C-alpha positions as CSV (number, residue, x, y, z in Angstrom):
1,M,-31.3,68.2,-70.3
2,T,-32.5,64.8,-71.4
3,D,-35.0,64.4,-68.6
4,D,-36.7,67.7,-69.1
5,C,-39.2,66.6,-71.8
6,C,-39.0,63.0,-72.9
7,A,-42.4,61.3,-72.4
8,S,-44.8,60.7,-75.2
9,T,-47.3,63.1,-73.8
10,C,-44.8,66.0,-73.5
11,G,-45.3,67.3,-77.0
12,S,-48.9,66.3,-77.5
13,E,-51.7,68.8,-77.8
14,T,-53.8,66.9,-75.2
15,A,-52.5,64.5,-72.6
16,P,-54.5,61.2,-72.2
17,A,-56.7,61.2,-69.1
18,D,-54.9,58.2,-67.6
19,P,-57.1,56.7,-64.9
20,R,-54.1,55.4,-63.1
21,W,-52.5,58.9,-63.0
22,R,-55.8,60.4,-61.6
23,R,-56.0,57.7,-58.9
24,I,-52.3,58.4,-57.9
25,L,-53.0,62.1,-57.7
26,W,-56.0,61.5,-55.4
27,A,-53.9,59.3,-53.2
28,A,-51.1,61.8,-53.1
29,L,-53.6,64.6,-52.3
30,I,-55.1,62.8,-49.3
31,V,-51.7,61.7,-47.9
32,N,-50.2,65.2,-48.2
33,A,-53.3,66.9,-46.6
34,A,-53.2,64.4,-43.7
35,M,-49.4,64.8,-43.2
36,F,-49.8,68.6,-43.2
37,L,-52.0,68.5,-40.2
38,V,-49.8,66.0,-38.4
39,E,-46.5,67.9,-39.0
40,M,-48.0,71.3,-38.3
41,F,-49.2,70.3,-34.8
42,A,-46.0,68.3,-34.1
43,G,-43.8,71.1,-35.4
44,A,-45.4,73.6,-33.1
45,A,-45.3,71.3,-30.1
46,A,-41.6,70.5,-30.7
47,D,-40.5,74.0,-31.7
48,S,-39.0,72.6,-34.8
49,S,-38.5,74.9,-37.8
50,A,-37.7,71.9,-40.0
51,L,-41.0,70.1,-39.2
52,Q,-43.0,73.3,-39.6
53,A,-41.3,73.9,-43.0
54,D,-42.0,70.3,-44.0
55,A,-45.7,70.8,-42.9
56,L,-46.1,73.8,-45.1
57,D,-44.4,71.8,-47.9
58,F,-47.1,69.1,-47.5
59,L,-49.8,71.8,-47.7
60,G,-48.3,73.2,-50.9
61,D,-48.0,69.7,-52.4
62,A,-51.7,69.0,-51.6
63,A,-52.6,72.2,-53.5
64,N,-50.3,71.1,-56.4
65,Y,-52.0,67.7,-56.7
66,A,-55.4,69.4,-56.7
67,I,-54.2,71.6,-59.5
68,S,-52.9,68.6,-61.4
69,L,-56.2,66.8,-61.0
70,A,-58.0,69.8,-62.5
71,V,-55.9,69.7,-65.7
72,V,-55.8,65.9,-66.3
73,G,-56.6,65.4,-70.0
74,A,-56.3,69.1,-70.7
75,A,-54.3,70.6,-73.6
76,L,-50.6,71.1,-73.2
77,A,-50.9,74.9,-72.8
78,W,-53.2,74.5,-69.8
79,R,-51.0,71.9,-68.2
80,A,-48.0,74.2,-68.7
81,R,-50.0,77.1,-67.0
82,A,-50.8,74.8,-64.1
83,A,-47.1,73.9,-63.8
84,L,-46.2,77.6,-63.9
85,L,-48.6,78.2,-61.0
86,K,-47.1,75.3,-59.0
87,S,-43.6,76.6,-59.6
88,L,-44.7,79.8,-57.9
89,F,-46.0,77.8,-54.9
90,M,-42.6,76.1,-54.6
91,L,-40.7,79.4,-54.8
92,G,-43.0,81.0,-52.3
93,F,-42.4,78.0,-49.9
94,A,-38.7,78.6,-50.2
95,A,-39.0,82.2,-49.2
96,W,-41.2,81.3,-46.2
97,V,-38.8,78.7,-44.9
98,F,-35.8,81.0,-45.2
99,G,-37.8,83.7,-43.2
100,S,-39.0,81.3,-40.5
101,A,-35.5,79.9,-40.0
102,I,-34.2,83.4,-39.4
103,V,-36.9,84.1,-36.9
104,A,-36.2,80.8,-35.1
105,Y,-32.5,81.6,-34.9
106,V,-33.2,85.0,-33.4
107,N,-35.6,83.5,-30.8
108,G,-33.0,80.8,-29.9
109,T,-35.4,78.0,-29.2
110,T,-34.2,74.4,-29.2
111,P,-36.6,71.8,-30.7
112,D,-37.5,68.3,-29.2
113,P,-35.4,65.8,-31.2
114,A,-37.6,62.8,-30.2
115,T,-40.7,64.3,-31.8
116,M,-38.6,65.5,-34.8
117,G,-37.3,62.0,-35.4
118,A,-40.6,60.1,-35.0
119,V,-42.6,62.5,-37.2
120,G,-39.8,62.7,-39.7
121,A,-39.9,58.9,-40.1
122,L,-43.6,58.9,-40.6
123,A,-43.4,61.7,-43.2
124,L,-40.6,59.8,-45.0
125,A,-42.7,56.6,-45.3
126,A,-45.6,58.7,-46.7
127,N,-43.5,60.6,-49.2
128,A,-41.5,57.5,-50.3
129,G,-44.8,55.7,-51.0
130,V,-46.1,58.6,-53.1
131,A,-42.8,59.0,-54.9
132,L,-42.8,55.3,-55.9
133,L,-46.3,55.7,-57.3
134,L,-45.2,58.7,-59.3
135,Y,-41.8,57.4,-60.6
136,R,-43.1,56.3,-64.0
137,Y,-44.3,59.8,-64.7
138,R,-41.1,61.6,-63.8
139,K,-40.2,62.4,-67.5
140,G,-43.6,63.7,-68.6
141,D,-44.7,67.2,-69.4
142,A,-44.0,70.1,-67.0
143,N,-47.1,69.4,-65.0
144,M,-46.2,65.7,-64.4
145,R,-42.5,66.6,-63.8
146,S,-43.5,69.2,-61.2
147,V,-45.5,66.5,-59.3
148,W,-42.5,64.1,-59.3
149,I,-40.0,66.8,-58.3
150,C,-42.2,67.8,-55.3
151,S,-42.4,64.2,-54.1
152,R,-38.7,63.5,-54.6
153,N,-37.7,66.6,-52.8
154,D,-40.1,65.8,-49.9
155,A,-38.5,62.4,-49.4
156,I,-35.1,63.9,-49.4
157,G,-36.3,66.6,-46.9
158,N,-37.7,64.0,-44.6
159,V,-34.3,62.2,-44.4
160,A,-32.8,65.5,-43.6
161,V,-35.3,66.2,-40.8
162,M,-34.3,62.8,-39.2
163,L,-30.6,63.7,-39.4
164,A,-31.4,67.1,-37.9
165,A,-33.1,65.3,-35.0
166,L,-29.9,63.3,-34.4
167,G,-27.9,66.5,-34.6
168,V,-30.1,68.3,-32.1
169,L,-30.0,65.3,-29.7
170,G,-26.2,65.1,-29.9
171,T,-25.4,68.9,-29.7
172,G,-28.4,70.3,-27.7
173,S,-28.4,73.1,-30.3
174,A,-31.1,74.3,-32.7
175,L,-28.5,74.8,-35.4
176,P,-29.1,71.3,-37.1
177,D,-32.8,72.1,-37.3
178,L,-32.2,75.5,-38.9
179,I,-29.7,74.1,-41.4
180,V,-32.2,71.4,-42.5
181,A,-34.9,74.1,-42.9
182,G,-32.4,76.0,-45.1
183,V,-31.7,72.8,-47.2
184,M,-35.4,72.2,-47.7
185,A,-35.9,75.8,-48.9
186,T,-33.0,75.4,-51.3
187,L,-34.6,72.2,-52.7
188,A,-37.9,74.0,-53.2
189,L,-36.0,76.9,-54.9
190,T,-34.1,74.8,-57.3
191,G,-37.1,72.5,-58.0
192,G,-39.4,75.5,-58.6
193,A,-36.9,77.0,-61.0
194,Q,-36.7,73.8,-63.0
195,V,-40.4,73.5,-63.3
196,L,-40.7,77.3,-64.2
197,R,-38.2,76.9,-67.0
198,Q,-39.9,73.9,-68.6
199,A,-43.4,75.4,-68.2
200,R,-42.2,78.6,-69.9
201,T,-40.6,76.6,-72.7
202,E,-43.8,74.7,-73.3
203,L,-45.9,77.9,-73.3
204,R,-43.5,79.5,-75.8
205,A,-43.7,76.4,-78.1
206,E,-47.6,76.5,-77.9
207,A,-47.6,80.2,-78.7
208,K,-45.5,79.6,-81.8
209,K,-47.9,76.9,-83.0
210,A,-50.8,79.3,-82.5
211,V,-49.3,82.0,-84.8
212,P,-50.6,81.4,-88.3
213,A,-48.0,80.9,-91.0
214,T,-47.5,83.8,-93.4
């Protein structure tokens, strides 16, 4: 695909330690850590699987941004390894959300739509701001791409949470909440798979360069 690896840093041995990129990562890390706390408490109070899933996603993203900060300016192989680790975070998040949705369905609890809607709107504003900051880096190496994919998926997930709140309000059923939790897990699954493929491609390319010509 054309957007898998197009930026000037993608094929370079070492990415430039862009001060702007570092500042954006710090801002994203702080925003995601704060929103994790907000959504975890709100999700538990509202009995919302979608909010709790989104809270765990914020936690995973905060860890992802911390990893990205650790490899700013590092060689491509190290950035690809970091992306590989982050893809496993994304895939693990998907598995957790699917499991929690099943448990919520069995328990039969109905979430509070007002809390879902309000917190979902706050999370959307936070993620949209981060996604706008990261937009220029969306076609970078696997590490940069993974950060953009996480933020893009988060904003989509927040819209879905708000729609689920309307669905719960209109139907009095937990089903919209559970469906959105499943959608968020699917986004994490597909995004993690994309990052995993690109990271493995970059690692194979670096391994070939390391083999001396005969």
